[in-house]
N, C-alpha and C positions, 0 to 999 in steps of 0.2 A: 519601448520599455516593456509592454505587455508580452511581446514575442520573446524578449530576453528572459522574462520570468517564467514563461511556459517552457523554454528550452532548459533553464536551470532546474526546474522541478522535474522534468523528464530525465535529465542526466542524473539527478540525485536519486530518483527512484531506481534507475538502472544500476548505478554505481555504488550506492550506499544501502538502500532498503532491500533490494532483491537478493544480494548475496547472503545477508543474515536470514532472510526468510527461506532461502534455498537450503541452508544448513539445518534450520529447524524442520523443514519439510522432510529431509532425509532421515532425521532422528525420530520421526513420529509415524504412527500408522493412521493418524487422523486424515480423512479425505476431504472433510468440509468443516469450516469453522467461520462463524461470523460474529462480530462483536459490535454492539452499538453502545459506545461509551456515554454519549449524551446526544442531544438533538443536532449537534454540530459535527461530531466525529464518529465515523463508523468504518468498518472494513470487512471484507469477505475474502476468505482463502479457500481455494478448491484445488486439491491435488489430483493429478491424473495418474493413470496406471503406471506410467514409466517414470514417476517422481518429478515430472514437470508439474508446474502449478500455475494457476491464475490468481491474481490478487487485485482487488478493487479497493481503493481508498477514497473515502469521502470526507471532506472537511469544509464546512460551510457550503459555499456555492461551487466548490471545486471537486470534480470527480475524476480520478485517474485510474487507469487499468494497466496491469503488467501481465504479459504472457511469457513464461519462462522458456517455452519451446522455441520461440523466435527471438527471445530477449527484446521484446517489443514493449514500449511504453506509449500509451496514447491518452490524450485528453478525452475522456468519455463525455463529459458535459461540463459546461461552465455557464451557470445561470446569469445571463447578462444583467437582468434587473436587480440581482443581488450582489453582483461582482463589485469588489472593492480592491484597489491596488494594495492597500495596507494588508488586507486578508491574504492576498496572493503572496506578498512578501513574508508575512508571518508563517504561512504554510511552508514556504521554501526554507525558512530558518529552522522550523520545528520538524521537518520531514524526516531527518535522520533519527531523531528521538522517537518519532512515531514508529519508524521501521524497527527500532530496537524493541519497543514495547510489543509490537506485533509478533516478532520472532520469539520473544520470551513467553508470550501468552500461548503461542502454538506449542512450544516445548512443555510448558506447565500443564496444559490440558492433555497433551499426549501422555505425560507421566501418570496422570489420574486415570486415563483410559486403559493403561497397561495392567 
């Protein structure tokens, strides 16, 4: 079950989150942005010179990274002592919404910076 949840989250990041962030990345001159919404959810965006980007998403004990250059998603860290299958499932369910929020925030901050 755990492997299935990890695979599901990785494919969701690659197929649902990354495309929206990629569009936002092209529309902005921002090269770095990080948001900590609360103690449980934060993310970091870093754009490279050629419009590729890196994205790190942290929610509770789950930390994922995405590298646009290779279209690679990886589990950065999963804190076993804090891991909960319910949290992993909820993260999977909410990941698309998190991705939409990240893309919108990048676009909004980019407009302020122009």
